[in-house]
C-alpha positions in Angstrom: 6.3 18.2 -6.8 3.5 17.2 -9.1 0.1 15.8 -8.1 -0.5 14.1 -4.8 -0.4 10.8 -6.6 3.0 11.5 -8.2 4.4 12.8 -4.9 3.3 9.7 -3.0 1.4 11.7 -0.4 -0.7 8.7 0.8 2.3 6.5 1.4 4.1 9.3 3.3 1.0 9.8 5.4 0.9 6.1 6.3 4.6 6.2 7.1 4.1 9.2 9.4 0.9 7.9 11.2 1.9 4.2 11.4 5.7 4.1 11.7 7.5 0.8 11.6 8.6 -0.5 15.0 12.0 -2.3 15.4 11.9 -5.4 17.5 15.1 -7.1 18.6 15.5 -10.6 17.3 18.1 -13.4 17.3 21.1 -13.1 15.1 19.9 -16.0 12.9 19.3 -15.0 9.3 15.6 -15.0 8.3 14.4 -14.8 4.7 12.4 -11.7 3.7 8.7 -12.4 3.9 5.5 -10.5 3.1 2.0 -11.7 3.6 0.5 -9.4 0.9 1.5 -7.2 -2.0 -0.6 -5.1 -4.4 0.5 -4.3 -8.0 -0.8 -0.7 -8.1 0.3 2.3 -6.1 -3.3 3.6 -6.4 -4.5 0.7 -4.2 -4.1 0.8 -0.5 -4.4 -2.4 1.6 -5.9 -0.9 4.7 -6.5 -4.0 7.0 -6.1 -7.7 7.2 -8.3 -9.3 9.9 -7.9 -12.8 11.1 -11.0 -15.0 11.4 -11.1 -18.7 12.2 -9.5 -20.4 9.1 -9.8 -17.2 7.1 -8.5 -13.7 6.6 -10.5 -10.6 5.5 -8.5 -8.1 3.5 -9.9 -4.6 2.9 -8.5 -2.5 0.1 -9.4 0.9 -1.5 -8.6 2.9 -4.6 -7.0 6.2 -3.3 -6.1 8.1 -6.5 -9.5 8.7 -8.0 -8.8 6.4 -10.9 -10.2 3.3 -12.5 -7.6 0.5 -12.1 -7.2 -3.2 -12.2 -4.7 -4.5 -9.6 -3.3 -7.8 -8.5 -3.4 -8.8 -4.9 -0.7 -11.4 -4.1 -0.3 -13.3 -0.9 2.1 -15.9 0.5 -0.7 -17.4 2.6 -2.2 -20.8 1.6 -5.5 -19.6 0.1 -8.0 -22.2 -0.8 -10.8 -19.9 -1.9 -11.3 -16.1 -2.3 -14.6 -14.2 -2.5 -15.7 -10.6 -2.3 -17.7 -9.6 0.7 -19.6 -6.6 2.0 -18.4 -4.2 4.7 -19.9 -6.5 7.3 -17.8 -9.3 5.9 -20.7 -11.4 4.5 -19.9 -13.1 1.2 -21.4 -11.3 -1.8 -23.6 -13.2 -4.2 -21.5 -14.0 -7.3 -18.5 -12.8 -5.3 -16.1 -15.7 -6.1 -12.7 -14.4 -7.2 -10.5 -17.0 -9.0 -6.9 -17.5 -7.9 -4.6 -17.0 -10.8 -0.8 -17.4 -11.2 -0.4 -13.6 -10.4 -2.8 -13.7 -7.5 -6.3 -12.2 -7.3 -7.3 -9.8 -10.1 -9.4 -7.0 -8.6 -11.1 -4.1 -10.4 -11.6 -0.7 -8.8 -13.5 2.4 -9.7 -12.5 5.8 -8.1 -12.3 5.5 -4.3 -14.0 2.1 -4.3 -13.6 -0.1 -1.2 -13.3 -3.9 -1.6 -13.4 -6.5 1.1 -12.0 -9.9 0.2 -12.5 -13.0 2.3 -9.6 -15.4 1.9 -10.4 -18.9 3.1 -7.1 -20.7 4.1 -6.2 -24.3 3.5 -5.1 -26.2 6.5 
């Protein structure tokens, strides 16, 4: 019911096309852990690619809206910068780490790539 945004069509499509896989583990209790979270349902975190001492995260705005969202991570990030689709750092692309994470601004259907340099 409602618009595709209200109905959660994008999330349901990802659930269908990329189902979770159950992997047997030991009976030891493990705390819940997530590498990334995004504050807006309009923003989709599409990929996270490992590089030596860094991770490139690609996100896009999927609802056709202008939105500011927070990208949070539990990884030890030393520095964050916007980069192009070839993963080259953009001029003036530094993104400051804040208490809530990285503040990212999106226009409709915009794709952002963020290079996260990790501390050792």
